[in-house]
C-alpha atoms as one frame of an Amber mdcrd trajectory, in Angstrom:
protein
 -10.891  -2.302  15.161  -8.231   0.113  14.453  -7.332   3.120  16.134  -9.303
   5.403  13.957 -12.630   4.023  14.557 -11.854   4.168  18.152 -11.008   7.128
  18.168 -14.273   8.696  16.332 -16.437   6.542  18.500 -14.651   8.174  21.781
 -15.145  11.711  19.933 -18.738  10.890  18.972 -19.944   9.338  22.196 -18.446
  12.505  23.935 -20.117  15.014  21.144 -23.304  12.873  22.038 -22.532  13.460
  25.923 -22.884  16.938  25.175 -25.791  17.118  22.681 -27.830  14.890  25.815
 -26.464  17.516  28.757 -28.155  20.424  26.142 -31.137  18.879  25.710 -31.698
  18.413  29.063 -30.840  22.008  30.527 -32.250  24.099  27.901 -36.124  23.621
  28.228 -34.912  24.201  32.400 -32.815  26.922  31.347 -35.614  28.839  28.796
 -38.287  28.524  31.783 -36.009  29.886  34.403 -33.696  32.663  33.205 -36.054
  33.751  30.057 -35.460  34.466  26.529 -34.272  37.798  27.596 -31.282  36.369
  29.917 -30.188  33.777  27.774 -30.026  36.077  24.999 -27.654  38.805  26.845
 -25.757  35.596  27.265 -25.440  34.231  23.940 -24.792  37.773  22.681 -21.754
  37.605  25.183 -20.438  34.800  24.706 -20.679  35.441  20.693 -18.065  38.529
  21.804 -15.757  35.825  23.777 -15.980  33.595  20.386 -14.745  35.956  18.361
 -11.752  37.191  20.764 -10.886  33.766  21.171 -10.643  33.162  17.307  -8.540
  36.850  16.600  -6.534  35.681  19.874  -5.206  31.844  18.641  -4.821  33.530
  14.764  -6.259  30.690  14.152  -3.504  28.392  15.881  -5.895  25.881  16.798
  -5.780  23.471  13.852  -2.924  24.715  12.698  -1.284  23.114  15.810  -3.628
  20.359  14.997  -2.059  19.389  11.960   1.219  20.603  13.235   1.709  17.873
  15.853   0.214  15.007  13.159   3.059  16.117  11.134   5.844  14.770  13.802
   3.719  12.958  16.365   6.333  10.393  15.921   9.589  12.280  16.671   9.285
  12.811  20.734  11.951  15.700  20.471  10.498  17.449  17.188   6.972  17.208
  19.484   8.140  19.044  22.381   9.777  21.262  20.338   6.311  22.205  17.941
   4.621  21.915  21.221   5.621  24.626  23.307   6.145  26.953  20.406   2.934
  27.203  19.510   1.919  26.897  23.534   3.926  30.073  23.730   2.908  31.485
  20.800  -0.825  31.302  21.515  -0.705  33.070  25.273   1.064  35.932  23.551
  -1.615  36.587  20.883  -4.368  36.001  23.620  -2.659  38.635  26.074  -3.227
  41.329  23.661  -7.023  40.379  22.282  -7.448  39.897  26.038  -6.458  44.018
  26.472  -9.657  45.043  24.045 -11.667  41.942  25.244 -11.694  43.993  28.683
 -12.246  47.207  27.032 -15.639  46.008  25.719 -16.707  44.719  28.949 -15.838
  48.164  31.073 -17.934  49.872  28.745 -21.088  47.255  28.132 -23.682  47.336
  30.142 -23.157  44.032  30.813 -19.745  44.809  32.369 -20.581  41.550  34.934
 -21.445  38.817  32.510 -18.285  39.968  30.147 -15.815  39.929  33.297 -17.071
  35.982  34.708 -16.902  35.536  30.949 -13.152  36.300  30.694 -12.133  32.834
  32.394 -13.798  31.229  29.552 -11.874  33.060  27.124  -8.606  32.875  29.219
  -9.451  28.658  29.070  -9.425  29.270  25.342  -5.920  30.305  25.328  -4.534
  27.868  27.732  -6.545  24.577  26.319  -3.986  21.813  24.645  -6.378  19.057
  23.314  -4.919  20.296  20.476  -1.585  18.195  21.344  -4.397  15.097  22.269
  -5.939  15.615  19.132  -2.835  15.932  17.093  -1.297  12.678  18.745  -4.689
  10.723  18.123  -4.982  10.189  21.285  -8.346  11.083  22.330  -9.190   8.978
  25.066  -7.970  11.003  27.891  -9.983  14.320  26.301 -12.833  12.414  26.220
 -13.135  10.797  29.660 -11.810  14.011  31.386 -14.611  16.480  29.933 -17.165
  14.189  30.380 -16.478  13.339  33.730 -15.919  17.261  34.591 -19.362  18.174
  32.542 -21.247  15.207  34.597 -19.901  16.633  37.718 -20.813  20.248  36.941
 -24.193  20.171  34.953 -26.070  19.621  38.358 -25.190  22.991  40.042 -27.055
  24.314  37.238 -30.461  22.506  38.403 -28.894  23.457  42.333 -28.344  26.628
  42.077 -29.876  28.300  38.762 -33.598  28.948  39.717 -34.808  32.983  38.489
 -33.310  35.663  35.755 -31.335  36.836  38.258 -29.280  33.990  38.403 -27.796
  34.915  35.350 -24.400  35.456  36.605 -24.353  32.478  38.145 -25.300  30.510
  35.605 -22.238  31.873  33.562 -20.089  31.700  36.424 -20.276  27.445  36.268
 -19.789  27.589  32.378 -16.540  28.940  32.912 -15.537  27.417  35.576 -16.164
  24.306  33.520 -14.327  25.096  30.915 -11.270  26.334  33.460 -11.627  22.829
  35.059 -11.136  20.928  31.401  -8.173  23.348  30.572  -6.244  22.740  33.855
  -6.361  19.170  33.984  -5.170  18.387  30.631  -2.437  20.862  31.076  -1.580
  18.549  33.846  -1.591  15.710  31.887  -0.122  17.479  28.434   3.222  17.018
  31.078   3.472  13.195  30.595   3.817  13.459  26.671   5.871  16.452  25.852
   9.185  16.682  27.589  10.672  19.958  29.461  10.578  23.633  28.215  13.444
  23.773  25.188  14.644  27.303  25.411  17.311  27.110  23.129  15.517  25.397
  20.453  12.498  27.499  20.423  11.512  29.041  17.428   8.179  30.778  17.276
   8.695  33.028  14.325   8.269  29.864  12.034   4.834  29.977  12.966   3.706
  33.196  12.410   3.202  32.636   8.693   1.472  29.884   8.613  -0.898  30.542
  11.288  -1.605  34.379   9.528  -2.193  32.172   6.650  -5.281  29.729   8.533
  -6.406  33.008  10.655  -7.716  34.530   7.485 -10.150  31.336   7.267 -10.592
  31.055  11.110 -11.592  34.722  11.148 -14.461  34.983   8.679 -15.814  31.721
   9.874 -16.131  32.698  13.435 -17.833  35.812  11.697 -20.197  33.864   9.469
 -20.730  31.657  12.694 -20.856  33.825  15.296 -21.372  37.363  14.106 -25.075
  36.682  13.901 -25.766  36.550  17.712 -23.631  39.870  17.875 -25.550  41.944
  15.079 -28.863  40.224  16.644 -27.880  42.106  19.943 -27.229  45.256  18.255
 -29.450  45.355  15.483 -32.906  43.226  16.355 -35.819  44.694  18.601 -34.651
  43.624  21.548 -32.247  40.582  23.116 -35.147  38.051  23.264 -34.652  37.859
  19.358 -31.287  36.984  20.097 -32.196  34.156  22.034 -35.407  33.058  20.046
 -32.075  32.743  17.194 -29.773  31.065  19.093 -31.984  28.221  20.896 -33.335
  26.738  17.907 -29.741  27.211  16.262 -28.234  24.701  18.897 -30.782  22.238
  18.216 -30.281  22.634  14.617 -26.144  22.384  14.896 -26.520  19.918  17.616
 -26.692  16.696  14.812 -23.298  18.151  13.320 -20.843  17.379  16.458 -21.539
  14.039  14.873 -19.897  15.203  11.816 -16.729  17.045  14.013 -16.084  14.530
  15.750 -15.546  12.248  12.832 -13.207  15.592  11.483 -11.042  15.572  15.104
 -10.500  12.053  14.263  -9.886  11.799  10.357  -8.012  15.285   9.374  -4.913
  14.227  11.155  -4.918  11.014   9.428  -5.189  13.666   5.950  -2.307  15.362
   7.375  -0.198  12.078   8.383  -0.829  11.024   4.567  -0.776  14.250   3.066
   2.707  14.682   4.221   3.967  11.355   2.860   2.231  11.843  -0.769  -0.518
   9.073  -0.763  -3.096  11.173  -2.589  -5.097   8.261  -3.273  -5.366   7.266
   0.780  -7.194  11.292   1.321  -9.304  10.424  -1.760 -10.416   7.358  -0.009
 -10.389   8.918   3.751 -12.655  11.338   2.109 -15.018   9.248   0.126 -15.617
   7.244   2.882 -16.360  10.320   5.388 -18.736  11.502   2.314 -20.802   8.102
   2.791 -21.353   8.295   6.487 -21.798  12.309   6.150 -24.628  11.699   3.394
 -26.232   8.533   5.005 -26.601  10.358   8.381 -27.630  13.717   8.323 -29.537
  13.750   4.764 -32.412  12.166   6.821 -31.634  13.968  10.184 -31.830  17.738
   7.782 -35.433  16.356   6.931 -36.810  15.050  10.172 -35.758  17.816  12.385
 -37.796  20.505  10.114 -40.886  18.292  10.011 -40.910  17.336  13.393 -40.059
  21.267  14.820 -43.647  22.285  14.904 -44.321  19.982  18.106 -40.917  19.702
  19.311 -40.233  23.616  19.487 -43.128  24.833  22.342 -42.978  21.721  24.452
 -39.458  21.690  24.484 -38.488  25.407  25.068 -42.137  26.625  26.194 -44.324
  28.435  24.557 -42.509  31.879  24.720 -40.754  29.899  21.602 -42.892  29.653
  19.041 -41.519  32.027  17.042 -38.473  29.362  16.912 -40.290  27.305  14.450
 -39.629  29.073  11.181 -35.890  29.553  12.582 -36.320  25.562  12.398 -37.274
  25.470   9.089 -35.038  27.691   7.609 -31.914  26.563   9.356 -32.868  22.794
   9.009 -30.393  22.449   5.554 -27.966  23.561   7.231 -26.862  20.413   8.883
 -26.241  18.754   6.048 -24.181  21.919   4.530 -22.300  21.944   7.655 -21.695
  17.943   7.593 -20.220  18.860   4.055 -17.918  21.585   4.651 -16.762  19.404
   7.660 -15.339  17.172   5.395 -14.238  19.760   2.413 -13.110  21.890   5.152
 -11.808  20.855   8.140 -10.500  17.786   7.413  -9.247  18.019   3.202  -8.095
  21.547   2.958  -6.914  21.828   6.272  -5.368  18.506   6.087  -3.483  19.342
   2.844  -2.635  22.660   3.726  -4.927  24.613   1.219  -5.839  27.117   3.274
  -5.648  29.473   0.445  -9.196  27.996  -0.905 -10.387  27.574   2.872  -9.437
  31.520   3.123 -11.629  32.116   0.189 -14.486  30.061   1.067 -15.034  31.451
   4.545 -14.345  35.343   3.474 -16.642  35.193   0.935 -19.481  33.957   2.805
 -18.554  36.272   6.088 -19.384  38.780   3.746 -22.302  37.461   2.527 -23.719
  37.213   6.030 -22.527  40.475   7.134 -24.047  42.794   4.143 -27.447  40.245
   4.709 -27.429  40.252   8.386 -27.149  44.291   8.146 -30.408  44.645   5.844
 -32.338  41.696   6.858 -32.060  41.811  10.575 -33.665  45.253  11.039 -36.758
  44.126   9.437 -37.141  40.731   9.693 -35.423  40.138  12.942 -34.193  36.402
  13.876 -35.761  35.143  10.420 -33.228  37.577   8.312 -30.314  36.020  10.405
 -31.826  33.054   9.633 -31.782  33.106   5.832 -28.603  35.009   5.780 -27.055
  31.915   7.666 -28.635  29.327   5.407 -27.023  31.197   2.144 -23.776  31.448
   3.593 -23.403  28.249   4.937 -24.188  26.554   1.473 -21.759  29.458  -0.272
 -19.167  27.381   1.731 -20.041  24.193   0.264 -20.297  25.224  -3.454 -16.130
  26.737  -3.497 -14.884  24.461  -1.263 -16.253  21.602  -3.076 -15.074  23.576
  -6.115 -11.701  22.974  -4.579 -11.837  20.314  -3.709 -12.633  18.228  -7.135
 -10.018  20.895  -8.418  -7.419  18.730  -6.538  -8.504  15.404  -6.073 -10.571
  15.221  -8.948 -13.342  12.975  -9.331 -14.994  11.827  -6.087 -18.368  10.741
  -7.363 -20.596  12.456  -4.948 -23.572  11.797  -6.886 -23.181   8.109  -6.635
 -22.701   8.538  -3.265 -25.624  10.987  -2.120 -28.218  10.020  -4.955 -29.621
   7.351  -3.902 -29.446   8.705  -0.265 -31.354  11.731  -1.305 -34.134   9.532
  -2.521 -34.993   7.912   0.341 -34.594  11.011   2.430 -37.692  12.186   0.231
 -39.252   9.018   0.507 -38.819   9.242   4.484 -40.323  12.602   4.267 -43.470
  11.859   2.255 -44.374   9.055   4.284 -44.273  10.688   8.202 -44.794  14.272
   7.442 -49.064  13.792   7.248 -48.721  11.763  10.716 -49.456  14.695  12.734
 -52.361  15.946  10.965 -53.774  12.792  10.699 -52.841  11.816  14.204 -52.943
  14.605  15.902 -49.871  17.206  17.436 -48.457  15.788  20.576 -45.155  13.996
  21.561 -46.178  10.481  20.947 -46.914  11.726  17.002 -43.856  13.041  17.010
 -41.799   9.623  19.089 -43.412   8.113  15.741 -42.580  10.280  13.226 -38.875
   9.976  14.173 -39.467   6.005  14.733 -40.772   5.308  11.097 -38.632   7.690
   9.633 -35.764   5.951  11.083 -37.247   2.567  10.133 -38.492   3.867   6.409
 -35.412   4.955   4.873 -33.357   2.484   6.089 -35.517  -0.009   4.600 -35.403
   2.563   0.746 -31.649   2.216   1.128 -31.706  -1.412   1.395 -33.995  -1.813
  -1.624 -32.136   0.605  -3.429 -28.519  -1.250  -2.189 -27.250   1.216  -1.219
 -23.424   0.844  -1.283 -22.483   2.609   1.768 -24.937   1.462   3.708 -23.728
  -2.214   2.668 -19.880  -1.208   3.211 -20.795  -0.619   6.896 -23.211  -3.284
   7.499 -20.688  -5.579   6.664 -18.300  -3.775   8.848 -20.320  -4.415  11.357
 -20.620  -8.090  10.568 -16.660  -8.371  10.117 -16.029  -6.812  14.420 -18.973
  -9.339  15.445 -16.927 -12.049  13.882
């Protein structure tokens, strides 16, 4: 197994663990903390995440790329690491002042102050060093062990809505512990601080160039919760939107895992002018994205009427409509992980990234401003759906312009047909057999089988390629 495949499996395994933890704790939290407290938490966390993007000026993605460029030169690696680490701390310190001003003027000051630990952990995070050097094993193992150790604390100590602050503290300390361990491990990967060689200023222009797409991205991904908290009828609507949104977006962490290990490889190829290798990497990523996320997008929408009330509780019945609206963004996010996070970022095409995210952010903010006061979470859902596919349209147009034809119709056509056949087979099952959890499980199993058989019958090249890869590994 090559290093890229190994890193993808490890990163994907960790992301699956995160999904599993979320699936376990979410129904417990919706029944103990309730929608009002969870809405407050989602509102505050959205502000924390916006401050994190503003404070880092997009330097996390930039750092991944720059470390990938110099990973084979220990001296240059050391210099770049310390320059970026110090720059992140300086920028983060400025935004932290503004965050504290917001915290002390908020009705939820205690939650804001506890989440300050989360914000500082973001600024001190050095996961980009591990990702850029394609050494993700320590990163994934450390994060997995810490999360497995801290998650039981939620069940032990969080019992009522009054325990919101305790829940937030457990979340914040988990991130802080992971951050501390990774910082300690970074000492073995880089040399001592080279004071005389540091040049922080050389990073400012490219960091600011990446800041625009990162800031815009944060606005259209996170600002929906902030605007719901400010404009909706009450804070429970934030949770009614946020929890199903998390469920819908959970499968996309698999695409993010693919980005984590593929973007540094694309950056490496770009630095050496290997355009054909980049095209092959993009095609391979798109094959996997369509193979996995077309059936997942359809399946999530189909099982929502049974899954959501059983999983989140009867107080979240309105969330079913949110899932129906948001399900197509699963495929959209996976596609933009290839076009934006992998290709445009790895090839330093930040102008197109900026354009896609800025246009979508404006669309999102304007749409939310007009729709949320009248439709609450439904308005936010429609706006998010439009914004995500607008990003796809802009980024794929840019990718075609740079790389030329990729053959996306050839890649996607048979998978779309198989997804439609799968949906037609499993959609009527609840009406025929009843809306129960066993029927939902039957829908999932039958859907997977029908989708696979349809692809085999149509002789889909992407499926056969991956089956051959598995046979070769076994052989």
